[in-house]
N, C-alpha and C positions, 0 to 999 in steps of 0.2 A: 275652486277656495273657497269662496264668498257662501256656497250651497255648501259646503262642510260645516261652516260657521254657525250658519242657520238650521243645520239640523243637528249640530252639539246642543243653541241655545234653547229648543223646540224638548229633545230629551234633559235636558236639567231643568226646566220648565215641570215636565210631568212628573219626575224623580222629588220636584220639593212638593207639589200638590201630593201624590200620594201620602205622606201622613196628615195631610191634612182633610182631604176624605175619608182616612181611617178615622180620626176626630171626632167629624160630624158625624159615621155612621157608627159610632160607640154612642154619642149623646143623643140621638134620637132611639137608640134600643133599651138607655137611660130612662129616658122622657118617655115613651112606650113603658115600659117593664113601670118606671113609678106613675105612672096614671092608671095602671091596674092595679097595684099596689092601692093609694086612694079609693076607686071603686068596691074592691075587695073592704076596705077596713071600715067600709059607709055600712054596709051589707051590701052591696049592688053585685051579686055575682054573678049573675048574667053578664053585666056590663065590664066585668073585671073578663071574665072568660070569652065576651069579642073581641077587644084589644090587644089579651095575650095572646089569642088564638091566631089572631092577624100577623102578630108579629113572628109566633110558631111557622105562621105557610110563607112567611118572607125566606127564612129558610135557617134562623136565627134560634142556634141548640145549646140549651144548658139548663143542668143539673137542676138550677134554682128557679127557672120559668116551667119546666115540668113540673116541677115538685107543687108549685103553684098553682097548677091547671090541677092538677086528682085533686086538689084543696078544693074548689071553687067547685068544681064537679063534685066534690063530696057536698059541699054546702046544700046545693042543686038534685041531693039525692040520685045523682047517676051513676051510680056505682061499679059500671060496667069502663065507663069515659076516665074515672076514677082511678080502679085498678089499672089503664092501659099506661096514665100519664107517670104514675106513681112507679110504676117496672119501670117506664123512659126514663126516669131520674135516676134509679139507682144502677141503670149501666153508666150514668155517666157520674155517681159519685157512691158506690157501693160499698162507704165507707158510713154513709151517714143516719146515724140512728133515727133522725124524725124520721126521714123517709122510709126504715124499712117497719117502723115503730106505723107511721098512718097506713102504710099498705097491707099490714098485718090486721087492723082494726077494717080496712074497707075486705078485704079476702074475709072477713068473719059475718059479714053478712050475705055472701052467699051462698045459694044450698048445696049446691054441688059437694060432697068431698069422698075423696080417692086415697087409696093405699099408695102413698108414692113407693115404688122403688129407689131404693138409696142411690146417690151419685156417689161413685169413688173420691176418697178423701182429694188425693194427690191431684185427680183433676178439677174440684171442685175449687181446692187450692191456687192452681194455676189462673183457671177463669178469676180466681178475686181477684192474684195480683196482678194481669192483665188489663183488670179496668181501674186499675190506681192512676195511671196516667194516659195522657190519652194517646192516638195511636201513631199520632204525629211525633212525640214526645217520647215513645220508645224506637219510632223509628231516627231518630237522631240521635239519642243514647249510640245506638249501634253502628253510625256510623259515627262519632268521635272514636268507639271502642275500639275497633277497627282500625282506625289512624295509627292510635297508641300500639296496636299489636303491630302496624309494620314498623314505627319506632321501637318498637321491644326486639323486631328481628335482626332488623338493623345494629340493632347496641348489641346483638348473641352473635351477627355475623364476623362485623368490622372491628369491637373493641376486640383488643392483645391481653387483657385480666382477665384472670381465671372467674373471679366475684361478679365482673361486670356480664360474662357470658351467662352466667349461672342465673341472675339477678334477669335479663332481657330475654332467656328461655324462658321461664318462669311466669313474667310478666307479659310475655306472647300469646304464652296458651292459655291463661286467667282473661286476657283482654278477647282472645277470638272468643274463648267461649260464649262472656259475656257477650262480647256484639252479636253470635247467632242467636244467644236467648233474648236480647233486645229486641231483635229483628220477627221471632217468631211469636213473642209479649204482643208484639205492633199488628201482625197478622191475626192472632188471637181476639185484640180488640176492635177490631176492624168490624172483624166478622160478626163478632155479640153485638157491636151498636150497631150496625148498618145492615144485619144478614144475620138477625140470631135465628131466625127459622121458628121463633114462637110469637103467639098471638093469643088476645083475647075474646070469646063468646058475649055477641052483640045482643042477639036475637034472644027474646026471653024466654024460650024452649025450644031447640031444633035439635032433630033426629039423625043422629050417625049413622049411616047406608053401608051395605055391604060393598055396594057400586056406587060407582060416580053418577048415577042418575035417581031419578024420581021415582023407580019401582023395584030399587032394592031394595034387602029386609030391612030392617029397622035394627038395628044392636042397642042400641042405648040412647037416652036423654039429657043433653043439656043444657044449662041454663046459665042467664047471663052471665057475665062477671068469669069467668072459668079462663083458667090459662090451660092452652094445648099446645104442640111444636108441632108443624107443622110438616107432613114427610112426604107431599107428592101433591101434582095439579094435573089437572087434566079439564081444561077449557074451564068454567064455573066453579069446579070443583075444585076441593082438597080434600088430599088425603090426611086426615091427622093422628098423634097417636096422646094418648091422654097420660098421666104422672103413673099409672097403676101400669101402660105397658100396651091396654087393647089401643084398638086402630079401628078407625072408620072414616068413608064420605060425610061433606056435609058441603051448605053452595059458600063461594067467597062472599056473600055477601051477610052471611052470618056471623061473622066475626074482621076483628080491624088486627094489623100486625103493626107488633110494639118495635 
């Protein structure tokens, strides 16, 4: 009996400390981020990068942090890194005009120009909508919609009134579809943010090979800042696809994954 009281007391103390730990963590993030802003404002871009990269390497992610990292890299004329972090920021906040504008400015300084294969409108729109909310938010909305669907089905089954049955039926159909869509958008968001398959070339110049080895035939030459899609991986080599559809193999140390 005494042991149970001690256990409950320990659990209660732990639960009480969770919000405190969370608040401290948020304050530490805010302090570090603010320190980086001060250094950036003072013109110490390298110092700001050191602080913000330390914060990034702890696992903290936000569109604002990625955007500021992109701006700091742009200031020291590291265009590939600037593009990389602007791309990462855009994944977390796709409707942000400032991020998109700065990304276009950075892209305009790259060497390579390829004729892009247009993406289907509905796929582009679907991917954009998926990024408007976080993966967790879409998942929660899907779960809530599913429970509302169950309640609507119950109303349809157990109600004796015709109008209630009709309302329950159509509400159940609507929320079931909304639940499925939300879960699908959650998965799409997670894939785009954490497994986009996109990368930025960091080598000043790298040749795309016909096979994953140095003896392969040179197919094309890429320069730093170019965005590519990773198709396959063999050892230290990635098969990449360009925006014009051409494919080739380059070494893994030639790029950085978005």
